[in-house]
N, C-alpha and C positions, 0 to 999 in steps of 0.2 A: 327357257328358250335359249338357244345357242347365241353366242355373240357373233358380231359381224367381223370377219377377219380383215385386217388391213390389206392383205394381198388381194382379196377379191374386190375390195373397193377400188384400190389403185388400178388393178387390171381392167375393171369395168370402165373407169374414167379414161384411161389411156386408149382402150379399144374404141370407145365412142368417138374420141377426138382424133383417132387414127394417127397417133404420134408414137415414137419409140419410148421405151422406159427411160432411156437416157435423157429424154426431154421433160421428164416429170418435174424436175426442179425448176426448169425454165418457166413452166406454166403454173408453178406454185401449187402442185397437187396436194402436198402435205398441209400447207398453210390453209388452203381452201377446204380441205376435209375438216379442219378444226373450226373454220368459220361456219361451215354447214352444220356441224354438230351443235355449236353454240346457238344457232338459229332455232334448231329443234328443241333444245333445252328451254329456250325462252317462249316458244310458241305453243308447244303441245300440252294438252291436259295431262295431269299426273298419272292417269291410268296407263299411258303409253310410255312412261318413264320410270318403270319399276326399279331398274338398276341405278337410277340417278336420284332416288329419294332417300333422305336420311332424317332421323329424328334425334334431337339432343335435348338434354335438360340442363338447367343452370340455376344458380341462386339469385334471389332478389335481395337487394341491400337497402336498408332503411335510408330514406331520403334521396335515393339514387333513381333518376328517371331514365337515363340513357344506358343502353347495353349494346355490346358489339355482336355482329354476326359471327358465326363460326368461320374459321380461316378458309374453308373450302366452299363457302356459301356462294350460290349463283342466283337463286330466286326463292322468295318466301312462298310457302303454301298456306300454313296455318300457325297460329301461336295460341297456346293455352296458358292461363295464369291462375295461381292460387296464392292469396296473400296470407293465409293462416295455416296451411298444411302442405306437406310435400306432395307433389304430383307423383302418382304411382300407378301400378296396374289396377288398383281399386279406386283411385281418385284421379280422374283425367283433368280436373281443373275446369275453369270456365273459358270457353273459346272467345278470344278477343276480337272485337270489331276493329277494322282498319279505318282510322280517322281520315276523312276526306274534307279538307277545308272548303272545297267548292260546293259541297252538299250540306255542310253543317254551319249554321250561323254562329253557334256558341263555340267558345274555345274548348279544346278536347278535355281539359281539366274539369270543366263544368258538366260535361256529359257523362264522364266515367264514374263507375262505382266498383267496389270489390266484386259484386255479383255480375256486373256488366262492364268489364274492363275494355279499354281501347288501347291500340298501339298506333304509334305514328311511325310510318316507314320512310318518311321523307327526311331521314336523318343520315348524314354521311357516314358510311361504314357501320351502321347499326340501326337501332329502333328505340323509340320512346315508349315507356310503360305508364299507363294512367288508369286509376289514380297512382300517384307516386307512392311506392311502398312506405308504410309507416313503421315497419319492423323488418328485421332480417328474416328471410325464409329460404331454407335449403330446398333445392329442387322446386322452386316456386314458379319456374317458367319452363315450358316445353315448346320447342320450335321444330316444325316439320318443314323441310326445305329441299329444293333441288340443289345438288352439289355439282361443282364444276368438274365434270368427268375429264380424265386425261385425254388429250387429243390423240386421234389415231396416228400412229407412226410405224416405222418398220419394226419397232420393238414393243408396240402397244396396239392390240386390237381395239376395235370400237365396242364400247360396252352398252350401246343402245340396243333395244329389242331388235331382233332380226327383221321384224315386220317393217322397220324403218330404213332398210337397205336402199330401196329405190329412191327415197327422199334424199339420202346422203349422196347417192350417185348423181341424181339430177341436179341438185344445187351445186355440187362440186364441178360438174361439167359446165354449168352456166357460168360460174365464176372463172374457171380456167380458160374458157373459150373467149373471155373478154380481155385476158392478158395480152398485151401488144396487139389488141384487136385481131386476135388469131382467126376467129370465125364468129362474127356478130350474129349471123343467121342461126348458127348452132346454139349460141348462147340464148337467143330469143326462144328457140324451139324448146330447149330443156328448162328454161325458166317457166314456160307455160306448162310443161309436163309436171314440174315441181308443184306449181300452184294447184293443178288439178288433183295431184296425188295427196297434197296436204289437206284438201277439203274432206278426204275420206276419214281423217283422224280428228277433225274438229267437230264440236257440237253443231247439229243442224239448227238453223234459225227457224223458229216457229212462225207460221203465218198468222198475222193479227187480223 
């Protein structure tokens, strides 16, 4: 699916706000396009973020529990671990559970095993692996994550799926219209349009 061009995003925002292109900087159009994009990277299920998904592998080190995220990391999706063999096309490893101290009475180290590993993502700049590796293992960890796409600018189109164009425009208009209290009514209207559009891309809640 084709990418969303910066020009069509900017023109849509400027047209809705009924301002001149020369006022785009005044109302932070570029900045707010980046904020809108970050919000979608954070909120949407991975199936709508195909261009924003990466997978990387790394080594486990004996006695080392803490590992850093990739430099372009934005949000974790899944982590797989294997403490005794390299993860490969024929060995996907064991999917790690995310440790939640609010749901688990026991410490993470008491819950984890090599067959049922856990990761602690409440670590600044990285994640903890449990059990702590007892030996070095090349390609013992595989991380699937949302990466921080470059912000849309005059030299960079938006890399999100084209289906998300309206969401990008609606949120950007909402944010820009609040600058200097330009048009609070317009901001409220497009904030509502954004919320309604976003629901189309989120899982539906089942009736209990």
